Every structure is written in C-alpha cells, then in structure tokens.
N, C-alpha and C positions, 0 to 999 in steps of 0.2 A: 504494499500500500504506500502511496506517495505521502510526502510530508505536508502538514498543514501550513497555511500562510504564516502563522505565528512561529512554527518550527523553523521555516526557511529564514524568517527575519532574525530569530535568535542565532542561527548559524552565522549569518552575516555579521551581526553585532559582535559576536565572540572573536571575530577576525580583526576588529579595529584595534590597532596597536596602542599600547600605553603612550600617553602624551599626544595623542591625535584624536580628531573627531571626524564624524561623518554626519551628513544631513539626513533628515527623514527621507527625502526624495532619493538620495544616493543609496541609502539602504534598501528602499523599495525597488529601485531599478536593479540592484545586484541580486535581490531576492527573487526577481523574476517578473515584476509588474511595476512599471513606472507610476501607475496610478494608486499604488498602495501607501502613499506617504501618510495618509491619515490612519491606515491600518497599522503602520509601524508605530504610531503613537499609542494606539490601543494595546498593541502587543507589549510595548515597553511598560506601559502602566500596569499590566498584568504579569510582569516579569516574575517567573516562579523561582529564579535563582540569581538574584542580583550580585552575588559574590562571584559568579562565573560568567554572567551575561552583563557586561559593563554598559548598561543602558545610559549611564551618565555621559558617555562619549557621543551621544547623538544630540544634535542641535538643529535648529531650523535653518533654512536656506540663507538666512542673514548672519548666522552665527550666534543667535540668541538661545539661552537655555530655556527650559520649560518651567514656567511658574507653577505648573501642576506636577512637577517631578515627584513621582510616587514615593520616593524614599527620602523625604525630608524637605521638599520644596526647592525652588530655584536656587536659594542660597546654598543649600547642600550640594547641588550639582556644581555650582561654581567652586565651592571648596574642594570637591573631589577632583575637578579638572585642574585647578591651581596646584593641588598636591602632586599632580603628574607633570607640572611644568607648563601647562597651557596658559597663555597669557590672554588677557582681555583688554580691549581698547574701547573705551566709552561704553562698557557693558556688553560688548560683542566679542566672541572669539575671532581672532584674526585668521579667517579661513585660508587666506593666501599662504599662511605659514604653517597652520596646524591641521588643515583638512587632509584626511587620509587619501593617499593616491594608491588605490588598490592595484596590485600588479595584475596584468592581464595574462591569461594562460593560453 
C-alpha cells in the first residue's frame, strides 16, 4: 500500500538539514504535489514525532515562522531555529542563505 500524504510530507521534512529551512510549498512539491502547501501545515500541526520530524524547519514562502506552531508557538519555533544557527532579518528567515537546496537525484 502507498504512503499517505502526511507520511510523504514527514519523509521530506526529516531530510531538511540542521541549520536550514524549507517552505511549505517546497515540502509539498518534493512530497509529490505542489498544491499540498496547506496540507503540509496540517501534517506538521499533527506531527506525531517532533523529536525526529523537525517541523520547526518549515517556514512560509517569505521566511516567516508559524504563529500557530504546534509545539510552543512562533517564539518557540524562532528559538529552535536560532539554536541551529539560523538568522532572522526583521522577523524573517533569510531564505537566500538558509533555504535548503535539496540535491536532485
């Protein structure tokens, strides 16, 4: 049986390296459907294993964190990213510097 959308999303999020971020749309596209950006948000909010599925590394297309971050709110997401060395400029992650460039296979 095939993987569910959430399982595909979690597999992608697990690949985001320490100290980097991906956007909801980027995760959706890699998971197989560019239209799943909102589904990515739902999946991350329901994350069953935040210790191994680093949902804090997913930000919006502008580099903003989620105010509804399920594991402590937006401030907690900022703390987790900053602890990994991710820098913020005027409240946004500098995507030019920290966005994950997934290797193509």
